[in-house]
C-alpha positions in Angstrom: 0.0 0.0 0.0 1.3 3.4 -0.9 0.4 6.7 0.8 -0.6 9.6 -1.3 0.7 13.0 -0.1 -0.6 16.4 -1.1 1.7 19.3 -1.7 2.2 21.4 1.5 0.4 24.7 1.5 2.6 27.7 2.2 2.2 29.4 5.5 2.2 33.2 5.2 3.3 35.5 7.9 4.3 39.1 8.5 7.9 39.4 9.9 9.6 42.5 11.1 11.7 43.9 14.0 9.9 47.1 14.8 6.4 45.8 15.8 5.9 44.5 19.3 4.0 41.2 19.1 3.0 38.8 21.9 1.9 35.2 21.5 -0.4 33.8 24.2 -1.3 30.1 23.7 -3.6 28.3 26.2 -4.4 31.6 27.9 -7.8 33.2 28.6 -8.9 36.3 26.7 -9.3 38.1 30.0 -5.6 37.4 30.9 -4.4 38.4 27.4 -6.3 41.7 27.5 -4.9 42.4 31.0 -1.3 42.0 29.7 -2.0 44.0 26.6 -3.3 46.9 28.6 -0.6 46.7 31.2 2.1 46.5 28.5 0.6 49.4 26.4 0.5 51.7 29.5 3.9 50.8 30.9 5.7 51.2 27.6 3.5 54.0 26.1 2.7 51.8 23.1 -0.5 53.9 22.1 -2.7 50.9 21.1 -3.0 47.3 20.2 -5.2 44.6 18.5 -5.8 41.1 19.8 -6.1 38.4 17.3 -7.5 34.9 18.0 -6.1 32.0 16.1 -8.1 29.2 17.9 -9.6 28.6 21.3 -7.6 30.3 24.0 -4.8 31.2 21.6 -4.2 34.9 21.0 -1.7 37.3 19.5 -1.3 40.9 20.6 0.1 43.4 18.1 1.0 46.9 19.3 0.8 50.0 17.0 4.0 51.9 17.9 7.2 51.1 16.2 10.2 50.5 18.5 13.8 49.4 18.1 14.6 45.6 18.0 16.3 46.0 21.4 13.2 47.7 22.9 11.0 45.1 21.3 12.9 42.3 23.0 12.9 44.2 26.2 9.1 44.5 26.1 8.5 40.8 25.3 10.9 39.7 27.9 9.3 42.0 30.5 5.9 40.4 29.8 7.4 36.9 29.8 9.0 37.4 33.3 6.1 39.2 34.9 3.4 37.0 33.5 5.3 33.8 34.3 3.7 32.4 31.2 6.0 29.6 29.8 4.5 29.9 26.3 5.3 33.6 26.2 8.9 32.8 27.4 9.3 30.2 24.6 8.0 32.8 22.1 10.5 35.4 23.4 13.4 32.9 23.1 12.4 32.0 19.5 12.3 35.7 18.5 15.8 36.1 19.9 17.0 33.2 17.9 15.3 34.4 14.7 16.3 38.0 15.3 12.8 39.1 14.2 9.2 38.4 15.1 6.5 36.9 12.8 2.7 36.9 12.9 1.1 34.1 11.0 -1.7 35.5 8.7 -2.7 32.3 6.8 -4.2 29.0 7.9 -1.7 26.5 9.3 -2.8 22.9 9.2 -6.0 22.7 11.2 -5.5 26.2 12.6 -7.5 29.0 10.8 -6.1 32.4 10.0 -6.0 34.7 13.0 -8.9 37.1 13.3 -9.2 40.4 15.1 -11.3 40.1 18.3 -10.4 43.3 20.1 -8.8 46.7 19.3 -7.9 49.5 21.6 -6.9 53.1 21.2 -6.1 55.4 18.3 -4.9 53.5 15.2 -7.1 50.5 15.8 -10.4 52.4 16.7 -12.0 51.2 13.4 -12.2 47.7 14.7 -15.0 46.9 17.1 -14.5 45.2 20.5 -16.4 41.9 20.0 -15.0 39.8 22.8 -15.1 41.2 26.4 
């Protein structure tokens, strides 16, 4: 018996060094929103959006450009204070890659991330659906 394999679909993402991104897997929306607000206020990041990729898996993207050094400083700060091992793993991977990536396409069984919350100036066009 031979197995038939289909060609792998490409996974698309947005990669840069100036946009602060946080990856919260297996975390409640309430906790993600708490860390997004705390981080925005502490580092004066102006605003953010929260994207949901699947149940209890969220990405936070802030709207103020920062240096790569400041970016890592912010992600490490959240990692240490939140004591979230998944955020720590994300932080370490960004250090290794020397950039951060946000997946924008489906990946296997995971759908494309969708915006579920936006806060402050640049993201005011999006409604706040999940509270």
